[in-house]
gemmi code that builds the backbone of each chain (N, CA, C; Angstrom):
import gemmi

chains = {
    "A": [
        ("MET", (91.179, -68.695, -10.902), (90.237, -68.653, -10.385), (89.762, -69.827, -10.558)),
        ("THR", (89.449, -70.795, -9.630), (89.210, -72.375, -9.923), (87.251, -72.207, -10.513)),
        ("HIS", (87.084, -73.547, -11.036), (86.069, -73.483, -11.369), (84.379, -73.169, -10.200)),
        ("ARG", (85.024, -73.420, -9.118), (83.894, -73.390, -8.010), (83.620, -71.762, -8.180)),
        ("GLU", (84.764, -70.963, -7.816), (84.377, -69.896, -7.635), (84.079, -68.824, -8.481)),
        ("GLU", (83.865, -69.652, -9.978), (83.701, -68.898, -10.874), (82.042, -69.038, -11.058)),
        ("ILE", (81.153, -70.225, -10.162), (80.020, -70.562, -10.650), (79.423, -69.502, -9.464)),
        ("LEU", (80.482, -69.513, -8.083), (79.877, -68.583, -7.180), (79.247, -67.484, -7.660)),
        ("GLN", (80.582, -66.351, -8.176), (80.916, -65.610, -8.558), (78.907, -65.041, -9.363)),
        ("TYR", (79.020, -66.238, -10.486), (78.370, -65.829, -11.333), (76.626, -66.190, -11.270)),
        ("ILE", (76.599, -66.695, -9.641), (75.554, -66.824, -8.682), (75.083, -65.626, -8.292)),
        ("ARG", (75.996, -64.911, -8.274), (76.381, -64.124, -6.971), (75.905, -62.681, -8.081)),
        ("GLN", (76.508, -62.942, -9.275), (75.836, -62.012, -10.107), (74.421, -62.244, -10.879)),
        ("ASN", (73.840, -63.366, -10.643), (72.756, -63.478, -11.056), (71.833, -64.201, -10.091)),
        ("PRO", (71.091, -63.655, -9.104), (71.023, -64.486, -8.131), (69.098, -64.708, -8.715)),
        ("GLY", (68.553, -66.386, -8.484), (67.629, -66.646, -9.132), (67.837, -67.258, -10.041)),
        ("ILE", (68.904, -67.099, -10.558), (69.468, -68.024, -11.784), (68.872, -69.869, -12.049)),
        ("THR", (68.708, -70.585, -13.121), (68.550, -71.919, -12.957), (69.285, -72.632, -13.237)),
        ("PHE", (69.154, -73.865, -12.472), (70.674, -74.413, -12.766), (70.699, -75.261, -14.375)),
        ("ARG", (69.902, -75.540, -15.230), (70.092, -75.435, -16.428), (70.662, -74.144, -17.150)),
        ("ARG", (69.559, -73.296, -16.451), (70.780, -72.280, -17.404), (72.499, -71.566, -17.037)),
        ("LEU", (72.297, -71.824, -15.600), (73.514, -71.660, -15.074), (74.720, -72.711, -15.896)),
        ("ALA", (74.122, -73.991, -16.640), (75.209, -74.674, -17.103), (74.964, -74.318, -18.736)),
        ("ASP", (74.297, -73.777, -18.717), (74.427, -73.402, -20.552), (75.192, -72.313, -20.467)),
        ("GLU", (74.733, -71.145, -19.619), (76.365, -70.305, -19.383), (77.350, -70.003, -19.254)),
        ("LEU", (77.448, -71.176, -18.117), (79.205, -71.379, -18.074), (79.976, -72.541, -18.685)),
        ("GLY", (78.717, -73.245, -19.865), (79.282, -74.427, -20.212), (80.129, -75.339, -19.090)),
        ("ILE", (79.145, -75.283, -18.632), (79.930, -76.741, -17.740), (79.149, -78.016, -18.062)),
        ("GLY", (79.033, -79.032, -17.915), (78.197, -80.709, -17.538), (77.133, -80.669, -16.864)),
        ("ILE", (76.614, -80.864, -16.413), (74.890, -81.695, -15.616), (76.244, -82.251, -14.457)),
        ("GLY", (76.822, -82.935, -14.525), (77.227, -83.830, -13.601), (78.327, -83.045, -12.855)),
        ("ASN", (79.264, -82.365, -13.314), (79.850, -81.292, -12.619), (79.145, -80.207, -12.393)),
        ("LEU", (78.585, -79.738, -12.230), (78.120, -79.095, -11.963), (77.051, -78.727, -10.997)),
        ("GLN", (76.626, -80.333, -10.971), (75.637, -80.751, -9.927), (76.680, -80.662, -8.572)),
        ("TYR", (77.906, -81.019, -8.742), (79.103, -81.905, -7.942), (79.467, -80.201, -6.783)),
        ("HIS", (79.767, -79.103, -7.758), (80.112, -78.321, -7.525), (78.649, -77.471, -6.991)),
        ("LEU", (77.897, -77.336, -7.095), (76.447, -76.750, -6.564), (76.590, -77.621, -5.009)),
        ("TYR", (76.317, -78.595, -5.199), (76.513, -79.327, -3.975), (77.191, -78.763, -3.073)),
        ("GLN", (78.646, -78.421, -3.163), (79.572, -78.468, -2.109), (79.613, -76.864, -1.721)),
        ("LEU", (79.475, -76.358, -2.693), (78.536, -74.521, -1.866), (77.767, -74.895, -1.417)),
        ("GLU", (76.459, -75.900, -1.701), (75.574, -75.550, -0.955), (76.013, -76.210, 0.729)),
        ("LYS", (76.809, -77.027, 0.403), (77.655, -77.453, 2.174), (78.313, -76.643, 2.763)),
        ("GLU", (78.897, -75.758, 1.794), (79.491, -74.823, 2.407), (79.151, -73.202, 3.040)),
        ("ASP", (77.202, -73.467, 2.771), (76.705, -72.603, 3.000), (76.553, -71.094, 2.826)),
        ("LEU", (77.055, -71.053, 1.314), (77.411, -70.463, 0.363), (76.025, -69.842, -0.776)),
        ("ILE", (75.804, -70.916, -1.419), (74.585, -70.669, -1.705), (73.046, -71.668, -1.426)),
        ("PHE", (71.870, -71.306, -1.965), (70.791, -71.802, -1.214), (70.085, -72.426, -2.638)),
        ("SER", (69.232, -73.459, -2.782), (68.370, -73.478, -4.267), (67.019, -74.258, -3.639)),
        ("LYS", (66.334, -73.237, -4.539), (64.731, -73.566, -4.223), (63.932, -74.356, -5.667)),
        ("LYS", (62.751, -75.651, -5.372), (62.411, -75.866, -6.120), (61.190, -75.184, -6.808)),
        ("LEU", (60.482, -74.963, -7.976), (59.391, -74.067, -8.371), (59.143, -73.891, -9.032)),
        ("GLY", (57.961, -74.467, -9.885), (57.565, -74.885, -11.151), (58.224, -75.586, -11.692)),
        ("GLY", (59.230, -76.685, -11.292), (59.511, -77.510, -11.977), (60.939, -77.484, -12.652)),
        ("LYS", (61.481, -76.199, -12.044), (62.678, -75.171, -12.018), (63.345, -74.970, -10.529)),
        ("ARG", (64.823, -75.423, -10.865), (65.630, -74.921, -9.293), (66.075, -73.586, -9.422)),
        ("TYR", (65.683, -72.806, -8.909), (66.718, -71.002, -8.730), (67.715, -71.428, -7.684)),
        ("ILE", (68.946, -71.090, -8.303), (70.229, -71.238, -7.087), (69.568, -69.571, -7.158)),
        ("PHE", (70.078, -69.467, -5.468), (71.074, -67.744, -4.923), (71.958, -68.218, -4.125)),
        ("PRO", (72.409, -66.562, -4.287), (73.389, -66.643, -3.144), (73.071, -66.591, -1.464)),
        ("LYS", (73.893, -66.883, -0.837), (73.706, -67.153, 0.631), (72.662, -65.565, 1.351)),
        ("GLU", (73.745, -64.624, 1.325), (73.287, -63.532, 1.125), (71.563, -62.979, 1.081)),
        ("PHE", (70.972, -63.981, -0.241), (69.759, -63.585, -0.615), (68.748, -64.556, 0.346)),
        ("GLU", (68.910, -65.159, 1.470), (67.835, -65.667, 1.816), (66.763, -65.282, 2.241)),
        ("LYS", (67.107, -63.503, 2.996), (65.731, -63.491, 3.191), (64.639, -62.825, 1.987)),
        ("GLU", (65.426, -62.624, 0.970), (64.395, -61.779, 0.173), (63.942, -62.937, -0.897)),
        ("TYR", (64.420, -64.075, -0.851), (63.641, -64.830, -2.191), (62.741, -65.548, -1.634)),
        ("GLU", (61.900, -65.822, -0.295), (60.811, -66.027, -0.078), (59.574, -65.336, -0.792)),
        ("PRO", (59.450, -64.483, -0.307), (58.356, -63.431, -0.982), (58.472, -63.454, -2.237)),
        ("LEU", (59.965, -63.264, -2.873), (59.885, -63.541, -4.389), (58.754, -64.674, -4.961)),
        ("LEU", (59.520, -65.632, -4.680), (59.062, -67.090, -5.602), (57.556, -67.031, -4.808)),
        ("ILE", (56.977, -66.914, -3.843), (55.550, -66.520, -3.026), (54.885, -65.960, -4.265)),
        ("ALA", (55.270, -64.508, -4.523), (54.551, -63.691, -5.522), (54.787, -63.948, -6.697)),
        ("ILE", (55.529, -64.708, -7.408), (55.351, -64.905, -8.856), (55.025, -66.511, -9.128)),
        ("SER", (54.623, -67.275, -8.065), (53.529, -68.388, -8.051), (52.137, -68.136, -8.476)),
        ("ASN", (51.791, -66.842, -8.907), (50.507, -66.254, -9.444), (50.722, -65.733, -10.481)),
        ("GLU", (49.916, -65.874, -11.483), (49.916, -65.953, -12.595), (49.582, -64.120, -12.830)),
        ("THR", (48.708, -63.444, -12.160), (48.123, -62.454, -12.393), (49.306, -61.362, -11.878)),
        ("GLN", (49.726, -61.873, -10.858), (50.927, -61.394, -9.846), (52.093, -61.440, -10.909)),
        ("ARG", (52.144, -62.191, -11.617), (53.725, -62.558, -12.158), (53.632, -61.006, -13.238)),
        ("LYS", (51.922, -61.116, -14.172), (51.832, -59.976, -14.992), (51.626, -58.518, -13.967)),
        ("ILE", (51.502, -58.533, -12.850), (51.529, -57.457, -12.549), (53.379, -56.717, -12.347)),
        ("LEU", (54.191, -57.346, -12.203), (55.580, -57.288, -11.699), (56.302, -56.982, -13.498)),
        ("LEU", (55.518, -57.489, -14.164), (56.008, -57.286, -15.949), (55.587, -55.981, -15.622)),
        ("LEU", (54.580, -55.810, -15.685), (54.259, -54.506, -15.830), (54.601, -53.273, -15.586)),
        ("LEU", (54.736, -53.397, -13.393), (55.733, -52.352, -13.258), (56.946, -52.427, -13.408)),
        ("ALA", (57.734, -53.462, -14.210), (59.033, -53.333, -14.741), (59.261, -52.865, -15.470)),
        ("GLU", (57.883, -52.438, -16.267), (57.968, -51.211, -17.953), (58.296, -49.875, -17.069)),
        ("LYS", (57.226, -49.393, -16.113), (57.180, -48.502, -15.782), (56.338, -48.289, -14.436)),
        ("ASP", (56.595, -47.580, -13.364), (55.889, -47.171, -12.267), (54.294, -47.053, -12.788)),
        ("MET", (53.231, -47.256, -12.416), (51.648, -46.899, -12.957), (50.643, -47.451, -11.115)),
        ("ASN", (49.374, -46.923, -11.846), (48.551, -46.856, -10.889), (47.399, -48.276, -10.660)),
        ("GLN", (46.883, -48.667, -9.504), (45.989, -49.914, -9.777), (45.182, -49.762, -11.148)),
        ("ARG", (44.253, -48.664, -12.029), (43.424, -48.353, -12.341), (44.724, -48.733, -13.658)),
        ("GLU", (45.520, -48.490, -14.497), (46.080, -48.784, -15.643), (46.723, -50.205, -15.181)),
        ("ILE", (46.700, -50.716, -14.498), (47.282, -52.233, -14.476), (45.886, -53.076, -14.922)),
        ("ALA", (44.721, -52.423, -14.039), (43.680, -53.273, -14.364), (43.073, -52.893, -16.128)),
        ("GLU", (43.558, -52.091, -16.586), (42.825, -51.605, -17.612), (43.763, -52.698, -18.859)),
        ("ARG", (45.756, -52.826, -18.502), (46.397, -53.395, -19.683), (46.014, -54.807, -19.051)),
        ("LEU", (45.942, -55.178, -17.882), (45.247, -56.599, -17.573), (43.641, -57.140, -18.071)),
        ("LYS", (43.394, -56.259, -18.199), (41.986, -56.545, -18.338), (41.098, -57.113, -17.406)),
        ("LEU", (41.264, -56.834, -16.095), (40.655, -57.689, -14.801), (40.305, -56.364, -13.985)),
        ("THR", (39.094, -56.232, -12.927), (38.486, -55.445, -12.898), (39.624, -54.743, -11.303)),
        ("GLN", (39.348, -53.922, -10.986), (40.071, -53.130, -10.161), (40.489, -54.170, -8.395)),
        ("ALA", (38.555, -54.234, -8.693), (39.505, -55.544, -7.263), (39.728, -56.789, -7.401)),
        ("THR", (40.014, -56.906, -8.105), (41.273, -58.604, -8.249), (42.454, -57.787, -8.229)),
        ("ILE", (42.725, -56.355, -9.011), (43.865, -56.207, -8.740), (44.381, -55.213, -7.777)),
        ("ASN", (43.782, -55.065, -6.908), (44.027, -54.349, -5.303), (43.809, -55.541, -4.658)),
        ("TYR", (43.513, -56.552, -4.656), (43.961, -58.199, -3.729), (45.157, -58.492, -4.172)),
        ("HIS", (45.536, -58.510, -5.287), (46.767, -58.779, -5.629), (47.935, -57.660, -5.634)),
        ("MET", (47.390, -56.490, -5.295), (48.382, -55.328, -5.289), (48.928, -55.775, -3.532)),
        ("ASN", (47.878, -55.798, -2.919), (47.947, -56.283, -1.226), (48.841, -57.005, -1.261)),
        ("VAL", (48.887, -58.358, -1.198), (49.707, -59.308, -1.685), (50.978, -58.695, -1.802)),
        ("LEU", (51.412, -58.373, -2.976), (52.891, -57.957, -3.199), (53.008, -56.933, -2.309)),
        ("SER", (52.322, -55.752, -1.852), (52.838, -54.882, -0.828), (53.043, -55.551, 0.461)),
        ("LYS", (52.361, -56.427, 0.773), (52.457, -57.411, 2.198), (54.059, -58.346, 2.118)),
        ("LEU", (54.368, -58.720, 0.594), (55.331, -59.725, 0.453), (56.121, -58.584, 0.665)),
        ("GLY", (56.415, -56.710, 0.367), (57.362, -56.381, -0.114), (58.512, -56.447, -1.177)),
        ("ILE", (57.246, -56.754, -2.062), (57.682, -56.798, -3.595), (57.704, -55.173, -4.359)),
        ("ILE", (56.409, -54.632, -4.232), (56.240, -53.413, -4.554), (56.342, -52.515, -3.220)),
        ("GLU", (56.238, -51.132, -3.898), (56.345, -49.813, -2.347), (55.219, -49.077, -3.025)),
        ("ARG", (54.349, -48.254, -2.308), (52.796, -47.423, -3.359), (53.325, -46.031, -2.588)),
        ("ARG", (53.459, -44.776, -3.309), (53.658, -43.442, -3.112), (52.628, -42.523, -3.860)),
        ("LYS", (52.079, -41.956, -2.634), (51.176, -41.130, -3.410), (51.411, -40.089, -4.114)),
        ("GLU", (50.543, -39.853, -5.462), (51.074, -38.290, -5.988), (49.972, -37.735, -6.055)),
        ("GLY", (49.403, -36.970, -5.809), (48.227, -35.693, -5.792), (47.143, -37.138, -5.161)),
        ("ARG", (46.209, -36.830, -5.767), (45.143, -38.474, -5.908), (45.532, -39.375, -6.085)),
        ("ASN", (46.503, -40.205, -6.872), (47.023, -41.413, -7.334), (47.548, -41.715, -6.373)),
        ("VAL", (47.219, -43.030, -6.268), (48.479, -44.197, -5.653), (49.229, -44.676, -7.084)),
        ("ILE", (50.294, -44.249, -7.187), (51.247, -44.932, -7.835), (52.370, -46.442, -7.189)),
        ("TYR", (52.227, -47.223, -7.983), (52.753, -48.509, -7.627), (54.408, -48.717, -8.067)),
        ("SER", (55.755, -49.094, -7.297), (56.623, -49.573, -8.670), (57.419, -50.646, -7.790)),
        ("LEU", (58.088, -51.560, -8.333), (59.022, -52.554, -7.630), (60.450, -51.943, -7.278)),
        ("LYS", (59.711, -52.774, -5.759), (61.457, -52.764, -4.641), (62.461, -54.061, -4.916)),
        ("TYR", (61.880, -54.539, -6.000), (63.327, -55.644, -5.770), (63.975, -54.959, -7.666)),
        ("ASP", (65.265, -55.346, -7.464), (66.144, -55.501, -8.152), (65.052, -55.908, -9.706)),
        ("ILE", (64.849, -54.948, -10.647), (63.697, -55.778, -12.085), (64.346, -57.103, -12.670)),
        ("GLU", (66.035, -57.019, -13.015), (66.664, -57.813, -13.511), (66.295, -58.887, -12.927)),
        ("ILE", (66.526, -59.493, -11.631), (66.169, -60.677, -10.473), (64.737, -60.976, -11.368)),
        ("ILE", (63.988, -59.955, -10.970), (62.121, -60.359, -11.514), (62.021, -60.824, -12.884)),
        ("ILE", (62.676, -60.574, -13.474), (62.377, -60.724, -15.343), (63.182, -61.589, -15.156)),
        ("ARG", (64.419, -62.375, -14.408), (65.051, -63.278, -14.959), (64.417, -64.873, -14.180)),
        ("VAL", (63.836, -64.465, -13.229), (62.901, -65.792, -12.310), (61.639, -65.911, -12.660)),
        ("ILE", (61.282, -64.663, -13.577), (59.441, -64.942, -13.780), (59.767, -65.750, -15.786)),
        ("SER", (61.198, -65.350, -16.219), (60.973, -65.848, -17.561), (61.322, -67.215, -17.601)),
        ("GLU", (62.011, -67.891, -16.514), (62.658, -68.980, -16.207), (61.311, -70.046, -15.698)),
        ("TYR", (60.449, -69.181, -15.017), (58.862, -70.049, -14.430), (58.251, -70.560, -15.055)),
        ("ARG", (57.622, -71.539, -14.846), (56.984, -72.835, -16.238), (55.641, -73.247, -15.213)),
        ("PRO", (54.738, -72.756, -15.173), (53.832, -72.851, -13.924), (53.106, -74.354, -14.544)),
        ("LYS", (53.306, -75.048, -13.274), (52.009, -76.691, -13.937), (50.581, -75.726, -14.502)),
        ("LEU", (49.777, -76.851, -15.086), (48.320, -77.011, -15.200), (47.571, -76.290, -14.450)),
        ("TRP", (47.883, -77.316, -13.351), (46.738, -77.203, -12.164), (47.052, -75.669, -11.573)),
        ("ASP", (48.460, -75.014, -11.950), (48.668, -73.756, -10.643), (48.332, -72.586, -11.775)),
        ("LYS", (47.996, -73.133, -13.046), (47.326, -72.216, -13.829), (46.073, -72.014, -13.624)),
        ("LEU", (45.008, -72.921, -13.653), (43.613, -72.910, -13.387), (43.310, -72.215, -11.968)),
        ("ALA", (43.957, -72.780, -11.389), (44.229, -72.191, -9.480), (43.858, -70.940, -9.555)),
        ("ASP", (44.791, -70.128, -10.325), (45.221, -68.877, -10.557), (43.683, -68.784, -11.328)),
        ("ARG", (43.615, -69.067, -12.222), (42.160, -68.240, -12.941), (41.181, -68.540, -12.303)),
        ("LEU", (41.069, -69.252, -11.554), (39.868, -69.688, -9.922), (39.928, -68.442, -9.105)),
        ("ILE", (41.034, -68.344, -8.675), (41.674, -67.100, -7.476), (40.582, -65.637, -8.423)),
        ("ASP", (41.346, -65.615, -9.876), (40.692, -64.283, -9.428), (39.416, -64.348, -10.320)),
        ("LEU", (38.790, -65.565, -10.835), (37.105, -65.471, -10.883), (36.404, -65.394, -9.279)),
        ("MET", (36.532, -65.690, -8.554), (36.287, -65.662, -7.408), (36.335, -64.278, -6.703)),
        ("LEU", (37.309, -63.712, -7.000), (37.807, -61.579, -6.871), (36.700, -61.179, -8.211)),
        ("THR", (36.649, -61.808, -8.939), (35.795, -60.601, -10.016), (34.359, -60.931, -9.663)),
        ("LEU", (34.017, -62.341, -9.154), (32.684, -62.516, -9.177), (32.256, -61.794, -7.064)),
        ("LYS", (32.975, -61.637, -6.467), (33.145, -60.957, -5.394), (33.032, -59.349, -5.311)),
        ("GLY", (33.542, -58.964, -6.980), (33.559, -57.257, -6.753), (34.461, -56.656, -5.445)),
        ("GLY", (34.244, -55.494, -4.855), (35.161, -54.804, -4.033), (34.878, -55.670, -2.809)),
        ("GLU", (34.548, -56.817, -2.325), (34.189, -56.824, -1.039), (35.471, -57.542, -0.482)),
        ("ILE", (36.407, -57.695, -1.249), (37.686, -58.626, -0.791), (38.595, -57.411, -0.034)),
        ("ASN", (38.473, -57.751, 1.310), (39.631, -56.929, 1.941), (41.189, -57.313, 2.254)),
        ("ASP", (41.290, -58.582, 1.974), (42.301, -59.202, 2.342), (43.142, -59.369, 1.279)),
    ],
    "B": [
        ("MET", (25.991, -99.501, -20.344), (27.540, -99.193, -20.190), (28.277, -97.801, -20.124)),
        ("ILE", (27.244, -96.680, -21.477), (28.040, -95.622, -22.055), (27.991, -94.521, -20.424)),
        ("ASP", (26.412, -95.083, -20.112), (26.386, -94.232, -18.180), (27.369, -94.327, -17.592)),
        ("MET", (27.620, -95.622, -17.212), (29.021, -96.317, -16.286), (30.078, -94.834, -16.616)),
        ("ILE", (30.457, -95.310, -18.048), (31.453, -94.614, -18.056), (31.467, -92.826, -18.289)),
        ("LEU", (30.496, -92.148, -18.266), (30.288, -91.026, -18.110), (30.223, -90.645, -16.549)),
        ("ASP", (29.714, -91.563, -16.041), (29.403, -91.813, -14.363), (30.965, -91.632, -13.747)),
        ("VAL", (31.665, -91.970, -14.123), (33.276, -92.289, -13.594), (34.001, -91.372, -13.925)),
        ("THR", (34.080, -90.686, -15.657), (34.058, -88.904, -16.078), (33.533, -88.312, -15.090)),
        ("ILE", (32.569, -88.103, -14.529), (31.843, -87.126, -14.014), (32.294, -87.175, -12.568)),
        ("ILE", (32.811, -88.532, -12.287), (33.342, -88.594, -10.880), (35.123, -88.004, -10.274)),
        ("GLY", (35.629, -88.169, -11.843), (36.618, -87.857, -12.381), (37.570, -86.313, -12.267)),
        ("PHE", (36.206, -85.869, -12.731), (36.360, -84.680, -13.082), (35.984, -83.658, -11.854)),
        ("ALA", (35.294, -84.077, -11.154), (34.649, -83.504, -9.512), (36.114, -83.665, -8.797)),
        ("LEU", (36.457, -84.663, -8.693), (38.389, -84.527, -8.163), (38.998, -83.630, -8.419)),
        ("PHE", (39.313, -83.531, -10.013), (40.336, -82.733, -10.366), (39.377, -81.388, -10.233)),
        ("LEU", (38.618, -81.147, -10.007), (37.889, -79.552, -9.324), (38.760, -79.384, -8.090)),
        ("SER", (38.086, -80.521, -7.335), (38.690, -80.345, -5.937), (39.801, -79.991, -6.057)),
        ("PHE", (40.628, -80.479, -6.549), (42.439, -80.612, -6.617), (42.702, -79.096, -6.619)),
        ("ILE", (42.252, -78.804, -7.615), (42.525, -77.336, -8.521), (41.812, -76.406, -7.289)),
        ("SER", (40.693, -76.493, -6.501), (40.107, -75.647, -5.725), (41.314, -75.597, -4.690)),
        ("TRP", (41.709, -76.856, -3.822), (42.717, -76.672, -2.985), (43.920, -76.145, -3.276)),
        ("VAL", (44.552, -75.993, -4.528), (45.621, -75.758, -5.096), (44.783, -74.253, -4.911)),
        ("ALA", (44.137, -73.327, -5.497), (44.064, -72.265, -5.788), (43.435, -71.438, -3.830)),
        ("TYR", (43.032, -72.402, -2.658), (42.823, -72.328, -1.368), (44.150, -72.194, -0.954)),
        ("LYS", (45.190, -72.771, -1.082), (46.490, -73.178, -0.572), (47.530, -71.793, -1.132)),
        ("LYS", (47.184, -71.545, -2.048), (47.700, -69.732, -2.711), (47.479, -68.947, -2.172)),
        ("SER", (46.261, -68.737, -2.200), (45.280, -67.781, -1.890), (44.624, -67.689, -0.103)),
        ("GLY", (44.536, -68.489, 0.253), (43.847, -68.296, 1.560), (42.653, -67.686, 1.538)),
        ("MET", (41.903, -67.871, 0.505), (40.459, -67.893, 0.412), (39.404, -68.790, 1.085)),
        ("LYS", (38.616, -68.555, 1.994), (37.771, -69.585, 2.897), (36.822, -69.759, 1.539)),
        ("SER", (36.572, -68.754, 0.789), (35.356, -69.278, 0.183), (35.598, -70.178, -1.306)),
        ("ILE", (36.623, -69.914, -1.475), (37.483, -71.116, -2.248), (37.448, -72.521, -1.458)),
        ("LEU", (37.696, -72.788, -0.297), (36.887, -73.528, 0.713), (35.399, -74.331, 0.299)),
        ("PHE", (34.712, -73.430, 0.470), (33.253, -73.786, -0.010), (33.391, -74.586, -1.515)),
        ("LEU", (33.621, -73.835, -2.099), (33.744, -74.188, -4.057), (34.137, -75.596, -3.638)),
        ("LEU", (35.352, -76.663, -3.094), (35.997, -77.690, -2.573), (34.982, -78.458, -2.034)),
        ("LEU", (34.381, -77.974, -1.142), (33.609, -79.427, -0.525), (32.745, -79.425, -1.172)),
        ("ALA", (32.181, -78.407, -2.186), (30.646, -78.912, -3.251), (31.135, -79.865, -4.133)),
        ("PHE", (32.447, -79.475, -4.553), (32.856, -80.152, -5.702), (33.113, -81.549, -5.588)),
        ("LEU", (33.723, -82.048, -4.246), (33.911, -83.177, -3.360), (32.817, -83.498, -3.440)),
        ("LEU", (31.581, -82.882, -2.414), (30.329, -83.510, -2.314), (29.553, -84.156, -4.095)),
        ("PHE", (29.982, -83.213, -4.657), (29.181, -83.794, -6.334), (29.740, -85.103, -7.158)),
        ("GLY", (31.161, -85.196, -6.799), (31.611, -86.747, -6.972), (31.094, -87.746, -5.558)),
        ("ILE", (30.879, -87.523, -4.699), (30.166, -88.562, -3.653), (28.886, -88.461, -3.968)),
        ("LYS", (27.976, -87.905, -4.644), (26.565, -87.861, -4.908), (26.681, -88.577, -6.013)),
        ("LYS", (27.574, -88.708, -6.830), (28.033, -89.772, -8.115), (28.022, -91.401, -7.371)),
        ("ALA", (29.093, -91.065, -6.989), (29.559, -92.535, -6.436), (27.953, -93.221, -6.207)),
        ("LEU", (27.519, -92.059, -5.264), (26.284, -92.759, -3.962), (25.546, -93.261, -5.177)),
        ("GLU", (25.118, -92.573, -6.126), (24.143, -92.910, -6.680), (24.397, -94.167, -7.739)),
        ("ASN", (25.941, -94.767, -7.776), (26.187, -95.859, -8.462), (26.198, -96.968, -7.538)),
        ("LEU", (26.396, -96.899, -5.875), (26.405, -97.767, -4.805), (25.796, -98.874, -5.214)),
        ("HIS", (24.358, -99.145, -6.267), (23.564, -99.888, -6.448), (24.587, -101.333, -6.972)),
        ("ILE", (25.658, -100.805, -7.693), (26.263, -101.498, -7.973), (27.012, -102.669, -7.408)),
        ("LEU", (27.806, -102.253, -6.542), (28.626, -102.401, -5.517), (27.659, -103.545, -4.472)),
        ("THR", (27.076, -102.879, -3.608), (26.093, -103.784, -3.005), (24.438, -102.752, -2.824)),
        ("LYS", (23.682, -104.136, -2.046), (22.658, -104.055, -2.271), (22.094, -102.415, -0.964)),
        ("VAL", (21.354, -101.834, -1.583), (21.075, -100.623, -0.749), (19.963, -100.275, -1.116)),
        ("ASN", (19.006, -99.476, -0.170), (17.520, -99.374, -0.343), (17.875, -97.906, -1.026)),
        ("GLU", (16.534, -98.202, -2.037), (16.731, -97.237, -2.974), (16.210, -95.994, -2.808)),
        ("GLY", (14.969, -95.688, -2.025), (14.604, -95.000, -1.060), (15.335, -93.378, -0.388)),
        ("THR", (16.237, -94.380, 0.261), (17.279, -93.828, 1.402), (18.197, -93.333, 0.740)),
        ("LEU", (18.785, -93.803, -0.591), (19.782, -93.408, -1.251), (19.489, -91.988, -2.415)),
        ("GLU", (17.913, -91.949, -2.614), (17.241, -91.013, -3.316), (17.417, -89.723, -2.571)),
        ("ILE", (16.769, -90.266, -0.848), (16.792, -88.744, -0.360), (18.722, -88.185, 0.092)),
        ("THR", (18.942, -89.246, 0.099), (20.243, -88.829, 0.730), (21.294, -87.816, -0.793)),
        ("ALA", (20.772, -88.786, -1.990), (21.683, -87.947, -3.110), (20.569, -86.175, -3.114)),
        ("THR", (19.342, -86.537, -2.879), (18.772, -85.488, -3.301), (19.169, -83.733, -1.973)),
        ("LEU", (19.368, -84.474, -0.662), (19.995, -83.794, 0.271), (21.386, -83.334, 0.160)),
        ("LEU", (22.321, -83.951, -0.609), (23.844, -83.739, -1.288), (23.477, -82.815, -2.108)),
        ("GLU", (22.713, -83.030, -3.344), (22.010, -81.603, -3.845), (21.967, -80.444, -3.519)),
        ("LEU", (21.029, -80.391, -2.589), (20.414, -79.360, -1.745), (21.995, -78.438, -1.221)),
        ("ILE", (22.673, -79.164, -0.847), (24.088, -79.167, 0.070), (24.764, -78.499, -0.864)),
        ("ILE", (24.639, -79.010, -1.938), (26.435, -78.277, -2.690), (26.166, -77.486, -3.447)),
        ("LEU", (24.420, -76.930, -3.405), (24.258, -75.691, -4.108), (23.757, -74.768, -2.934)),
        ("LEU", (24.092, -75.084, -1.535), (24.254, -74.115, -0.760), (25.709, -74.049, -0.422)),
        ("LEU", (26.913, -74.725, -0.789), (27.882, -74.247, -0.500), (28.267, -73.568, -1.975)),
        ("PHE", (27.503, -73.877, -2.670), (27.913, -72.999, -3.644), (27.389, -71.470, -3.631)),
        ("PHE", (26.338, -71.214, -3.352), (25.524, -69.983, -2.914), (26.842, -69.219, -1.680)),
        ("ILE", (27.151, -69.677, -0.909), (28.201, -69.231, 0.146), (29.510, -68.815, -0.275)),
        ("ALA", (30.123, -69.935, -1.151), (31.184, -69.630, -2.089), (31.003, -67.995, -2.768)),
        ("VAL", (30.110, -67.957, -3.056), (30.094, -67.124, -3.797), (30.079, -65.422, -2.709)),
        ("VAL", (28.687, -65.124, -1.859), (28.548, -64.549, -1.131), (29.333, -63.944, -0.043)),
        ("LYS", (30.212, -65.129, 0.829), (30.811, -65.025, 1.951), (32.081, -64.587, 1.415)),
        ("LYS", (32.016, -62.856, 2.375), (33.513, -61.774, 2.322), (34.328, -63.000, 2.967)),
        ("ASP", (35.767, -62.770, 1.942), (36.657, -62.971, 2.484), (37.620, -62.485, 4.078)),
    ],
}
model = gemmi.Model(1)
for chain_id, residues in chains.items():
    chain = gemmi.Chain(chain_id)
    for i, (resn, *xyz) in enumerate(residues, 1):
        res = gemmi.Residue()
        res.name, res.seqid = resn, gemmi.SeqId(i, " ")
        for name, pos in zip(("N", "CA", "C"), xyz):
            atom = gemmi.Atom()
            atom.name, atom.element = name, gemmi.Element(name[0])
            atom.pos, atom.b_iso = gemmi.Position(*pos), 0.0
            res.add_atom(atom)
        chain.add_residue(res)
    model.add_chain(chain)
structure = gemmi.Structure()
structure.add_model(model)
structure.setup_entities()
């Protein structure tokens, strides 16, 4: 197997891996890896996206799925919700209690995640239970590498503050 | 001199808060955050106007009325930001 095939196979096995981690785990020099990734992108076998100062690399077949995932993890509360749902399926009340946020705030974020197709809801009696629709491993890998900028963190807190102030009035 | 430093700090902080609001608006699409952004921005502008006399000769009476009017608009914008349904 050539070096390039080995890189491609590793990316296919670990969609959303970051450039640095890929270099570390495969033990390839930065310059060498950069060259092979450039060639793989040129051959339309992979694509990469920069977010929160990190470059995430995905196999080409992941193209339709990556965008909602990266949008979802760009918000702090949504990242926390996804990590909670990676532990087990939960309802909104449990999530609100665990994150110490109002149900209205959680409701807003659940709607966003649901519209993005990252989570799904099912009815169990009078309860609505949420679960992840994405591969848990990919979600955890991408979130664990994500380093938000200071203004991103502050913006996320401002959003949650506005949602809390507005209580249950948010519909979007 | 100290009041000048404080005013510059306030203008800088108002611009920083406007930027944070802009990022929050881009992320959430919540219109109420746009009102917050405008309020922070106007606050910075008001502070700059109050110091305009350093750079150019201006009518103090007009400046005072403008600054007070801006204060009213800022308060209204904060109010709308909180009560507006998104």
